[in-house]
N, C-alpha and C positions, 0 to 999 in steps of 0.2 A: 586654308588645310590644318594648319598649326592649332589654329583656334579648334578645331573639331577634335583632332586629338585629344588635346585636353580638358574637352568636354566630356568625351569617351572615358578618360581616364576618370572622371570626377563622378560620371555616373555608375562606373564599377566601384569606387571606393565607396559611395553612398550606399550601394545595393549589400557589400559587403557589412559596414558597420551595421545594417540596418537587420541584416542574418545575424549577426552576433548578439545584437541585442534580442532579435525573437529568440534565439535559442537560448540565452543564459537569463532570460527573465521569465521563461518556463517553468515548471515545478521538477521537470529533470533538469534541466539546466541548471537551476540552483543546484541540485544535488552534484552534477558534475562540476561547477565553479567550486563548491567547497571542498570536493577533491582534489582539485588544482591546485586550490591556495595549500593545501596540505602538502601534497606532494612534491610540490614546486619549491617548498621550505621558503616562501612568501615571509612568513613570520620570524624567520630565524635569520641568526648573522651569518652572512656569508664569508667573510673575512677569516682565513685560517694561515696566519704569516708563514708558519712551516711548511705550508702546501698551496704552492701556487697553481698546481693544476686542479685541485680540489674548489680552491675561491673561485676560479675563472668558471668551473663548470656549475657550482652553485649559483655564481653572479647569471651565466645564462638561464639557468631555470628561471630565475627572480626576473629578468629581464622580458621573457618570453610572457610570464605572468603578468607582468605590469602592462605590456601591450594589452593583451587580452581586456584587465580593466580597463585599460584606456579606452579600447574600441566598444566595449559594451557599456561605457559610461556608469560605471558600478558607482553609489555613492560611498562616500567614508562611511557614514552609518552601516550600512550592509557589510561592508568590509570589518570592521570592529566587531560586528554581531556574529559574523563567522568566525573571527579571531575568539571569541569568547565560547561561543560553541566548542570549537577544537580543543580549548583551553579544559572546559568541563569535561570534555570525553575522556582528554588525557590524564586528569584526576581521577574521575570515577575507573578508570582502568588500571590506574596503578594501585588505587584502593582496593580494586578486585583483588590483583593480583596479590596484594600483601595479605588479604585475609583468606585466599584460599591455600595459602601454605601451612 
């Protein structure tokens, strides 16, 4: 009985991980993953010594993103590529805002 319960749990976990990979390896999933990396603050420092509540909140967002990346087995190269894309987009936005004034 206990072995069957463990096997059922493993099957469910395997199915869930397979679903994560399927979702985030699609074209739409890549777009969503990039957005989640951005809004989670994954690439930003989380520590604000003067504000422990904000630090805990930011750390929670980052922890959720870390779990998604773990489950999808996203490569470090892909994460770096998204980081560079987000930086370029931010730089272009800043440039456009400066030149629109």
